[in-house]
C-alpha positions in Angstrom: 61.0 149.1 175.2 62.2 149.4 172.1 65.6 150.9 171.1 64.6 153.8 168.4 67.2 154.8 165.9 69.0 153.4 163.4 72.4 151.8 163.9 75.2 153.7 162.9 76.5 153.7 159.5 80.1 152.8 158.4 80.6 156.8 157.7 79.7 157.5 161.1 81.6 155.0 163.4 84.6 156.2 164.5 87.7 155.0 162.4 90.9 153.7 164.1 94.3 155.9 163.8 97.3 154.5 161.8 98.9 154.0 165.1 96.5 151.9 166.9 95.8 149.8 163.3 99.6 149.3 163.7 98.8 147.3 166.8 95.4 145.5 165.4 97.6 144.3 162.1 100.2 143.0 164.2 97.3 141.0 167.1 95.5 139.7 163.7 98.6 137.9 162.7 97.9 135.5 165.4 95.4 133.6 164.1 95.5 131.4 160.9 98.4 131.7 158.6 99.8 134.7 160.5 100.1 132.1 163.5 101.9 129.4 161.8 104.8 132.5 160.5 104.8 134.5 163.7 106.3 131.2 165.0 109.5 131.0 162.7 111.3 133.0 164.5 112.7 133.6 168.1 111.5 136.9 169.7 114.3 137.4 171.9 115.7 140.4 170.5 112.6 142.0 169.9 112.2 141.7 173.9 115.7 143.1 174.7 114.9 146.1 172.7 111.4 146.0 174.7 113.6 146.0 177.7 114.6 149.8 177.4 110.7 150.5 177.8 107.2 150.4 175.7 107.4 151.0 171.9 105.4 151.0 169.0 105.9 148.9 166.2 107.5 151.7 164.1 110.1 152.4 167.2 111.1 148.5 167.1 111.7 148.9 163.5 113.6 152.0 163.9 116.0 150.4 166.4 116.2 147.3 164.0 117.4 149.3 161.1 119.6 151.9 163.5 121.2 148.2 164.8 121.3 146.7 160.9 123.2 150.6 159.8 126.0 148.9 161.5 125.7 144.9 159.7 125.9 144.8 156.4 123.5 141.2 156.3 120.6 143.5 158.6 118.3 145.2 157.7 118.7 148.5 155.2 118.4 152.0 157.1 114.8 152.9 156.6 114.1 154.8 153.3 110.9 154.9 152.1 108.7 153.9 154.4 108.0 151.9 157.3 105.2 149.2 158.9 104.3 146.1 157.8 103.9 147.2 154.2 107.5 146.6 154.2 109.0 143.0 154.6 111.2 144.1 158.0 107.8 145.8 159.1 105.9 142.2 158.3 108.5 140.4 159.9 108.6 142.3 162.8 104.8 142.3 163.3 104.8 138.4 163.0 107.6 138.3 165.9 105.9 140.7 167.9 102.6 138.7 167.4 104.4 135.3 168.8 105.4 137.5 172.0 102.3 138.4 172.3 100.4 134.9 172.0 103.5 133.5 174.3 102.7 136.2 177.1 106.0 137.8 177.2 104.6 141.1 175.9 101.1 143.5 175.6 99.4 146.6 174.5 100.7 149.5 177.1 98.6 152.4 178.5 98.0 154.6 175.7 96.6 150.8 173.4 99.3 151.6 170.4 102.8 150.9 172.6 103.9 147.3 173.1 105.3 146.7 176.7 106.7 143.6 178.4 105.1 141.3 181.0 106.9 139.9 184.0 107.7 137.1 182.2 108.7 139.3 179.1 111.3 140.9 181.9 112.8 137.6 182.5 113.0 136.4 179.2 114.5 139.5 177.9 117.3 139.0 180.6 117.8 135.3 179.5 118.3 136.6 175.7 120.2 139.3 177.3 122.5 137.1 179.1 122.8 134.6 176.2 124.5 137.7 173.8 126.5 139.1 176.6 127.9 135.3 176.7 128.2 134.9 173.1 130.2 138.5 173.0 132.5 137.3 175.9 133.4 134.3 174.0 133.9 136.0 170.8 136.4 138.2 173.1 137.9 135.5 174.8 138.9 133.8 171.3 140.2 137.1 169.9 142.5 138.0 172.9 146.3 137.5 171.8 147.2 134.7 174.4 144.0 133.2 173.2 145.2 133.3 169.4 148.7 132.0 170.4 147.9 128.9 171.8 145.1 128.2 169.4 147.6 129.2 166.3 150.6 127.1 168.3 148.1 123.6 168.6 147.0 124.2 165.0 150.8 124.1 163.5 151.5 121.3 165.2 148.5 119.5 163.9 149.5 120.6 160.5 153.0 119.4 160.8 152.2 116.1 161.9 149.6 115.9 158.6 152.0 117.3 156.0 155.3 115.9 156.9 154.5 112.3 156.0 152.7 113.7 152.9 155.6 115.7 151.8 158.1 112.3 152.3 155.4 110.0 150.3 155.2 112.5 147.1 158.9 113.9 146.9 157.4 117.1 145.3 159.6 120.1 145.6 156.8 122.4 146.4 155.8 120.1 149.2 158.9 119.3 150.4 159.9 123.1 150.6 155.9 124.2 152.1 156.8 121.0 155.0 160.2 122.7 155.3 158.6 125.6 156.2 156.1 124.0 158.5 158.5 122.5 160.9 160.3 125.4 161.5 156.7 127.5 161.8 156.2 125.0 165.2 159.3 126.8 166.4 158.2 130.1 165.5 154.5 129.7 166.9 156.3 128.5 169.8 158.3 131.5 170.0 155.0 133.9 169.1 153.2 132.1 172.4 155.5 132.3 174.7 156.2 136.1 174.0 152.9 136.9 174.0 152.5 135.1 177.8 155.8 136.6 178.8 155.6 139.9 177.6 158.3 138.8 175.1 156.7 140.4 171.9 160.1 141.8 170.4 162.1 138.9 170.7 159.7 136.2 169.3 159.3 138.6 166.0 162.9 138.5 165.9 162.3 134.6 166.0 159.6 134.5 163.6 161.4 136.6 161.2 164.9 134.8 161.7 163.3 131.5 160.7 161.1 133.0 157.9 164.5 134.0 156.6 166.3 130.3 157.1 163.2 128.6 155.7 163.4 130.8 152.5 166.9 130.2 152.1 166.8 126.3 152.5 163.8 126.3 150.0 165.6 128.6 147.4 168.5 126.0 147.4 166.1 122.7 147.4 164.5 124.4 144.5 167.5 125.3 142.6 168.6 121.8 143.3 165.7 120.3 141.8 165.8 122.5 138.9 169.5 121.2 138.2 169.3 117.7 139.3 165.3 116.7 138.1 163.6 114.1 139.8 160.2 113.1 139.3 157.8 113.3 142.4 155.4 110.1 143.1 152.0 111.6 143.4 148.9 109.8 145.3 145.8 111.1 146.6 147.3 111.8 150.5 149.8 114.0 149.2 147.4 116.1 147.0 144.1 115.9 149.6 146.4 117.1 152.4 148.1 120.1 149.8 144.4 121.3 149.0 142.8 120.9 152.6 145.5 123.0 154.1 144.5 126.3 151.9 141.4 126.8 153.1 142.7 126.1 156.7 145.9 128.5 156.7 143.5 131.3 155.0 141.0 130.8 158.3 144.1 131.0 160.4 145.6 133.8 159.2 142.0 136.2 159.2 142.2 134.7 163.0 145.5 135.8 164.1 145.8 139.0 162.0 142.2 140.0 163.7 143.7 139.1 167.3 146.6 140.9 166.7 145.1 144.3 165.2 142.8 144.2 168.0 145.1 143.5 170.7 148.0 145.8 169.2 150.1 142.4 169.0 152.9 142.8 166.0 153.9 139.4 166.8 150.7 137.5 165.8 150.4 140.1 162.8 153.7 138.9 161.7 152.5 135.2 162.2 149.4 136.2 160.1 151.8 137.1 157.3 153.2 133.4 157.3 150.1 132.1 157.7 148.4 133.8 154.5 152.2 132.8 152.6 151.2 128.8 153.5 148.3 129.6 152.4 149.3 130.4 148.8 151.9 127.8 148.9 149.2 125.1 149.7 147.5 126.3 146.8 150.3 126.7 144.4 151.5 123.0 145.7 148.0 121.7 144.5 148.8 122.9 141.5 152.6 121.7 141.0 151.0 118.0 142.4 148.4 118.4 139.6 151.1 119.0 136.7 153.3 116.3 138.1 150.3 114.1 137.4 150.0 115.6 133.8 154.1 114.8 133.3 154.3 119.0 133.2 157.5 118.1 136.2 159.1 121.4 135.5 156.2 123.5 136.7 156.5 121.9 140.4 160.1 122.8 140.5 159.0 126.7 139.2 156.7 127.0 142.1 159.4 125.5 144.4 161.2 128.8 142.9 157.9 131.1 143.5 157.2 130.0 146.9 161.1 130.0 148.3 161.3 133.8 146.6 157.6 134.8 148.1 158.9 133.7 151.6 162.1 135.9 151.2 159.9 138.9 150.1 157.5 138.7 153.2 160.8 138.4 155.8 162.3 141.1 153.7 158.9 142.9 153.8 158.7 142.6 157.8 162.0 143.0 158.8 162.2 146.5 157.4 158.6 147.2 159.7 160.4 145.7 162.6 163.8 147.7 161.8 161.8 151.2 161.5 159.8 150.1 164.8 162.9 149.5 167.0 164.3 153.0 165.5 161.0 155.3 166.1 160.6 153.1 169.1 156.8 152.8 168.2 154.9 150.1 167.2 154.9 149.2 162.8 152.2 150.5 161.4 149.6 147.8 161.1 147.2 149.4 158.3 149.1 147.9 155.4 148.0 144.5 157.3 144.4 145.4 157.7 142.6 142.8 156.5 140.7 142.8 153.4 137.1 141.4 154.5 136.9 143.9 157.3 137.7 146.8 155.1 134.9 145.9 152.9 132.7 145.6 156.4 133.8 149.1 157.6 132.7 150.5 154.0 129.7 148.6 153.5 129.1 150.1 157.0 129.6 153.4 155.7 127.2 153.5 153.0 124.4 152.4 155.1 125.2 155.3 156.7 125.9 158.0 154.0 122.2 156.7 152.6 120.5 157.4 155.9 121.9 160.6 155.8 121.0 161.7 152.2 117.4 160.1 153.5 117.3 162.6 156.7 118.1 165.7 154.3 115.9 164.8 151.1 113.0 163.1 152.6 113.0 164.8 156.3 114.6 168.0 155.3 116.8 167.8 158.6 119.3 170.3 157.3 121.5 171.6 160.0 124.9 169.7 160.6 124.0 169.9 164.3 120.7 168.2 164.2 122.0 165.2 162.1 124.5 165.0 164.8 121.8 164.7 167.3 119.6 162.0 165.3 122.3 160.4 164.9 123.7 159.9 168.8 119.6 159.4 169.1 119.5 156.4 167.4 122.8 155.0 169.0 121.7 155.8 172.6 122.1 152.2 174.1 119.0 153.3 177.0 116.6 153.2 174.0 118.4 150.9 172.0 120.1 147.9 173.8 121.1 145.9 170.8 123.7 148.6 169.8 124.9 148.9 173.9 125.5 145.3 174.0 127.7 144.6 170.8 129.5 148.1 171.5 128.1 149.7 167.9 126.9 153.0 169.9 130.4 154.3 170.1 130.5 154.9 166.3 127.9 157.4 166.2 129.4 160.2 166.3 132.9 159.4 164.8 131.3 158.1 161.4 128.4 160.6 161.0 130.7 163.8 160.5 133.2 162.3 158.6 130.3 160.8 156.5 128.5 164.1 156.5 132.0 165.7 154.8 132.2 162.8 152.1 129.0 163.2 150.7 129.8 167.3 150.2 132.9 166.3 148.5 131.1 164.0 146.2 128.8 166.4 145.2 125.9 164.5 147.0 124.9 167.3 149.7 125.2 171.4 149.4 127.8 172.1 151.9 126.9 175.4 153.0 124.2 175.4 156.1 121.1 174.8 155.4 122.3 171.6 154.1 120.5 170.4 151.0 120.4 167.4 148.7 121.8 167.8 145.1 120.6 166.3 141.9 123.0 163.8 142.4 122.4 162.5 145.5 118.7 162.5 144.7 119.1 159.7 142.0 121.7 158.1 144.7 118.4 157.9 147.2 116.0 157.2 144.7 118.7 154.0 143.4 118.3 153.0 147.3 114.6 153.6 147.4 114.1 151.1 144.7 115.9 148.7 146.8 114.4 149.8 150.3 112.6 147.1 152.4 
């Protein structure tokens, strides 16, 4: 029996919803060029996000953006759109397609959510295990005891390299720098023993005393060289050693300061100041040796004087802080020793959070302070976004949101009376962010 009627037209066919079309778009990327691109990145982090429960592509993207608000190198806060029309959305769709093709994920019950298969749960557990293992290694490395041991070993190695270089060249700056290195072997050993035996105050005294002795000795040597001039012998080895120690000491200073500030260990912070001085010394010595090759030996002598005065100034600053700490019975203030890069990192994170708040008020009409705080807490819920929980980033949700709202009001980007409203200046700043959106 022949079928009657005409086939349905395009207009008569049911149209897929936007949510269903996002799923179809992701799955369609598993063929052709999309398949090649989908294999370009590991889907482990997506599987970690899905381990908290089925999610749509938009919800996965929101989870990554909540993570990115706390990482300047990560994705920007979602402003002005999401989905596969954005670079992050396209990247996540490609990676999701790779996970589906590998059998780790598939469509959920409502047709638009992705959920993990049994194999996907096993892979997500492996990815979570890798994240936790890396975090434990970093935490172990930042323990004061570990930092003190690494510092002591590095100091011994650096001193063994720099002593023959200084004796070979005879440079005032390099001799002064090496004299300090020899005493720093004792100082780093004192710090290590102080951390291991809970004798931090004694370690601080040893560090400061050796810094003072080094400063006096190097100052005397520099003055003597100024009165009795001598021409150092410069070869490639002393110059190479002096130049190579600059980045080594810069990294060491940052490491010691990070571990000291994180663990509240003042002796490590003091040691980081000394390492910073060595980085500056290495740079100055390099310039001094170059000046000798240009027959301007007075520059090398002047650099030796400057290094001696710098050491004595750092010693005086540390002595003042430790004296105040001893009198008050409290740890010395560590804010003045904070890392420059850590300060810039925190500023970048706060800027991203403020942009997100402007978007919520200006584009999504979230005008109640309580609702903004609720949205922040929800975005940082580790049960919804395990990435934040694994890195401990959920703790800054409420502590950073309220000060950010107050700053936006203070700078005239939001009106302070409830309901909150975005000002013209705030809208202009939001528009600039929209032009940089992913």
